[in-house]
C-alpha positions in Angstrom: 157.3 151.2 77.3 154.7 154.1 77.3 154.0 154.8 80.8 152.6 157.7 82.5 151.3 157.3 86.4 148.4 158.4 87.0 145.7 157.7 89.6 143.9 159.5 93.0 146.4 158.8 95.7 147.3 161.5 98.6 150.3 161.6 100.8 149.5 163.5 103.3 152.2 165.6 105.2 155.0 164.0 103.3 156.9 166.6 101.0 157.4 163.8 98.1 159.6 165.3 95.8 158.1 163.0 93.2 154.8 164.5 93.6 153.3 167.4 92.2 150.8 169.2 94.1 147.6 170.6 92.0 144.3 171.7 93.2 141.8 169.2 93.3 144.3 166.4 91.9 146.0 163.9 93.6 149.8 163.6 93.7 151.3 161.9 90.7 154.9 160.2 90.4 156.1 160.3 86.7 157.3 157.5 84.6 159.5 158.7 81.8 157.3 157.5 78.5 160.0 156.2 76.7 162.1 154.2 79.2 159.4 153.4 81.6 161.7 155.0 84.4 160.7 156.9 87.3 161.2 160.7 87.3 161.5 163.9 89.1 158.5 165.6 87.4 160.5 169.0 87.3 164.0 168.2 87.1 163.9 164.8 85.2 166.2 163.8 88.0 165.9 159.6 89.3 164.5 158.7 92.6 166.9 160.0 95.5 166.4 157.8 99.0 168.0 160.3 101.6 165.9 162.9 100.1 166.2 164.4 103.8 170.2 163.2 105.0 169.2 163.8 108.9 165.8 161.9 109.1 166.3 158.2 108.0 163.3 157.0 109.5 161.2 159.8 107.4 162.7 158.7 104.4 162.2 155.3 104.7 158.4 156.7 105.4 158.2 158.3 102.5 160.1 155.3 100.1 156.9 153.3 101.4 154.3 155.5 100.8 155.8 155.8 97.0 156.0 152.0 97.0 152.1 152.3 98.1 150.9 154.3 95.0 153.5 152.2 92.9 151.8 148.8 93.4 148.4 150.6 92.7 150.0 151.7 89.0 151.1 148.0 88.4 147.5 147.0 89.0 146.2 149.5 86.9 148.4 148.8 83.8 147.4 144.7 84.6 143.5 145.9 84.1 144.1 148.6 81.3 147.5 147.6 79.3 147.5 143.7 79.8 143.5 143.4 79.8 143.7 141.0 83.2 141.0 140.9 84.7 140.7 141.2 89.1 139.6 138.2 91.0 138.5 138.0 94.3 139.8 135.8 96.9 138.4 133.3 98.5 135.6 132.5 95.7 133.1 133.0 98.7 134.2 135.3 100.5 131.0 137.3 102.3 130.8 140.6 102.5 132.5 141.3 105.7 135.4 139.4 105.5 138.8 140.2 104.6 139.7 139.3 100.7 142.8 139.1 98.6 142.8 138.9 94.7 144.6 137.9 91.7 144.9 138.8 88.2 143.9 136.4 85.1 143.4 136.8 81.4 140.2 136.7 79.8 140.8 132.7 78.7 143.0 131.6 81.2 140.6 128.9 82.6 139.4 128.2 78.9 142.6 128.4 76.8 142.9 124.7 75.8 146.6 125.1 75.0 148.6 127.0 77.0 148.7 128.7 80.7 151.3 130.8 82.4 151.2 131.0 86.3 153.5 133.6 87.4 154.5 133.9 91.6 156.6 136.7 92.8 159.2 136.5 95.9 158.4 138.0 99.5 158.5 140.6 100.9 156.7 144.1 99.7 155.7 143.2 96.4 152.3 142.5 94.8 150.7 141.4 92.0 152.6 141.5 89.1 155.7 142.8 90.3 159.4 141.4 90.6 161.0 144.2 92.5 160.3 147.4 93.9 163.7 148.4 94.1 163.7 147.6 90.5 160.7 149.6 89.9 162.0 152.9 91.5 165.6 152.7 90.3 165.5 151.1 87.0 162.5 150.5 85.4 159.1 149.3 84.5 160.2 146.5 82.3 162.8 145.1 84.4 161.2 145.6 87.9 157.6 144.0 86.8 156.0 140.9 84.8 154.4 142.7 82.7 157.0 141.9 79.8 156.1 138.3 81.0 152.4 139.3 80.5 152.2 140.3 77.3 154.6 138.5 75.6 152.8 135.6 76.7 149.7 137.0 75.6 151.2 137.2 72.2 152.5 133.9 71.9 148.9 132.3 72.4 149.4 131.6 76.7 146.2 132.2 78.7 147.8 133.9 82.2 147.3 134.1 86.1 149.1 136.6 88.0 149.4 134.9 91.8 149.1 137.4 94.8 151.1 135.3 97.0 152.0 138.1 100.3 148.3 139.5 100.1 147.9 137.5 103.6 145.9 140.2 105.5 144.2 143.1 105.8 145.0 145.8 108.5 142.1 147.5 110.6 142.8 150.0 113.4 142.2 149.0 116.9 138.9 150.2 118.2 139.3 152.9 121.1 137.3 150.2 122.9 140.1 147.6 122.6 143.0 150.5 122.8 141.8 152.1 126.3 140.5 148.9 127.8 142.6 149.2 130.9 141.9 152.7 131.8 137.9 152.1 131.6 138.4 149.7 134.7 140.2 152.1 136.8 138.9 152.9 140.4 139.4 156.5 140.0 136.8 159.3 140.7 135.3 160.1 137.2 136.3 164.3 137.6 140.2 163.1 138.1 139.8 160.5 135.2 139.1 163.2 132.5 141.4 165.8 134.1 144.0 163.6 133.3 142.5 161.6 130.4 142.3 165.3 129.1 146.2 165.9 129.7 147.3 162.7 128.3 145.2 164.0 125.2 147.0 167.1 124.8 150.6 165.3 125.5 149.7 162.4 123.2 149.0 165.4 120.3 152.0 167.2 120.7 154.1 164.4 120.7 152.4 163.0 117.7 152.8 166.0 116.1 156.6 165.9 116.9 156.8 161.9 116.0 155.3 162.4 112.0 157.7 164.6 111.0 160.9 163.6 113.5 160.7 159.6 113.3 157.4 158.6 111.5 155.7 155.1 113.1 151.9 153.8 111.8 150.2 156.5 113.5 147.2 154.0 114.7 147.1 150.7 116.6 146.2 148.2 114.1 145.3 144.7 114.2 145.7 142.0 111.7 142.7 140.1 110.2 144.3 137.0 107.8 142.5 136.2 104.8 140.9 133.0 105.1 142.7 130.0 102.6 145.4 132.6 101.9 146.8 133.7 105.2 150.5 132.3 103.3 152.1 132.3 100.4 152.4 128.8 100.3 148.4 128.3 101.4 147.7 131.3 99.0 149.6 129.2 96.0 147.3 125.9 96.9 144.1 127.6 97.0 144.5 129.5 93.4 145.8 125.8 92.1 142.4 124.3 93.8 139.9 126.4 92.3 141.8 127.7 89.0 144.6 126.1 87.7 143.3 122.4 88.3 140.1 123.6 87.0 141.5 125.2 83.6 141.2 123.6 80.4 144.8 124.3 79.2 146.8 120.9 78.2 150.2 122.5 79.2 150.5 124.6 82.5 154.0 126.6 82.8 155.1 128.8 85.9 157.8 131.1 86.4 158.7 131.5 89.9 160.6 133.6 91.7 162.6 133.6 94.6 160.3 132.6 97.8 157.9 132.3 94.8 160.1 128.8 93.8 159.7 127.6 97.5 155.9 128.2 97.2 155.7 126.2 94.1 157.6 123.1 95.7 155.2 123.4 99.0 152.3 122.8 96.4 154.2 120.2 94.3 154.2 118.2 97.8 150.8 118.6 98.5 149.5 118.1 94.8 152.0 115.6 93.8 149.8 113.8 90.8 148.1 116.8 90.0 150.7 119.0 89.1 152.6 116.3 87.3 149.5 115.6 85.0 149.1 119.2 84.4 152.3 121.2 84.6 154.8 120.9 81.7 157.6 123.4 82.6 159.0 125.6 85.3 161.0 128.2 85.4 162.4 129.1 88.4 164.7 132.6 89.1 166.9 132.3 92.1 164.8 130.4 93.9 165.2 129.8 97.9 163.7 126.2 97.9 164.8 123.9 99.6 163.7 119.9 98.9 165.8 118.7 101.9 164.4 121.0 104.3 160.7 121.0 102.7 161.0 117.4 102.7 160.3 116.5 99.3 159.9 112.9 98.0 162.0 110.7 95.7 159.7 111.3 93.0 159.3 115.0 93.1 163.0 115.7 92.8 163.2 113.3 89.7 160.3 115.1 88.1 161.8 118.5 89.4 165.1 117.1 87.0 163.2 116.7 84.3 161.3 119.8 84.2 162.5 122.5 86.3 165.4 124.9 85.4 166.7 127.3 87.9 168.3 130.4 86.8 170.5 131.7 89.5 172.3 135.1 90.1 175.6 134.2 88.7 179.2 136.1 87.3 178.9 133.4 84.5 177.0 134.1 81.0 173.4 133.3 80.4 172.4 130.3 80.6 175.8 128.2 81.5 175.3 125.4 83.7 176.0 126.2 87.2 177.0 123.3 89.7 174.4 122.7 92.2 174.5 121.2 95.9 171.1 119.7 95.6 170.0 117.0 93.9 166.7 118.8 92.1 166.8 120.9 89.0 169.3 122.0 86.7 170.8 125.5 88.0 172.0 127.4 84.8 173.1 131.4 85.5 170.5 133.9 84.8 173.6 136.5 83.4 174.1 138.4 86.5 174.6 138.7 90.1 172.2 140.8 91.3 168.7 138.5 92.8 166.7 140.9 91.5 167.5 141.0 88.4 167.1 137.1 87.4 163.9 137.3 86.3 164.3 140.2 83.9 167.7 138.9 82.7 166.7 135.0 82.1 163.4 136.5 80.4 164.3 135.5 76.9 165.5 132.2 77.7 162.6 130.9 80.3 160.4 131.6 76.7 162.7 129.7 75.0 162.7 127.0 77.2 159.0 126.9 77.5 158.8 126.7 73.8 161.3 123.5 73.9 159.3 121.5 76.4 156.3 122.1 74.7 157.4 120.7 71.9 159.3 117.7 73.4 155.8 117.1 75.6 154.1 117.0 71.6 156.7 114.9 70.4 156.8 112.4 73.1 160.6 113.3 74.0 161.7 114.1 77.2 163.6 117.5 77.5 166.4 117.2 79.4 167.2 120.9 80.5 170.4 119.1 81.8 171.8 119.3 78.2 172.1 123.4 78.5 175.5 123.1 79.7 176.7 125.6 77.3 175.9 129.2 76.3 172.9 129.8 74.1 173.8 132.9 72.5 171.3 135.4 72.7 171.0 136.4 69.1 169.4 133.2 69.1 166.7 133.9 71.3 
């Protein structure tokens, strides 16, 4: 992959070894064009978390700041390299209310044949990512959904990329909210003014020290949840109702990683008939769903056995059958023991699975994923 990070983001007060300051320009981490790997601009070395060995929380703050830059960079790649468009949620949002967004191809709603829907897991990842850790420490291919998107488009799929962790926005508390208690004091104005001045000076010194020694949020904030998208489960249902269910595609395919699998099962519980009618196959990667805890009915479990496959972390070779304790979908090895790598390692097998499912549907022959008991040779993929 050919990638070089370039967009205007400033990280004030953070001495980032991956960054290079230039006059009137932004800090720019660098991905090696040939491998899509994050490297120090000057030394070419990979990212080092313990940049300051004596300041763990400072290192964590620095890591999080880099993660925010990478999130924006991946958004940029989705639009510029994958040619996806950004769509605001809720669809009828007012100008002043909190908003989220998803990405979709131009033909996502009009493609009459195939539509692929991608759902990542929980945590700090956002649309287009599988794992931030992989993007920083490995490469863009393994850590992002971009290989899935590009191949899907090449094979004639429409694409929708969900953003299930974008559930709220944070806004700074107003001074009136923060200082409500002090404003109601009965102290004389002169004494209160002198006291406030001392407190401000003390806070200023403390904040200056804490910013470098023990970085925390510098301002108090409140969370404003996004209407009908306040959780990954709500988000999946909302995108289904307003986009996927309205699409023209005869065959819808899901790829859902980790908590994304739980969100899909919840979607199916809430929209069972619609999902059965429209979805052809579902590829889960190390999904954390639980049909018992989520109270999925017998008919859902039966449908999942016939139409889903879960590529799980395992020491077994790719596509080797793995025993399951739950009566839902077949489980096969993703060819890796690392949870975050399961989507990348199972990438060729998932496209083969979808192709087989589509052919089986077209020929009116049910695909039985349980037949995948033997290893599929990588050369065949």
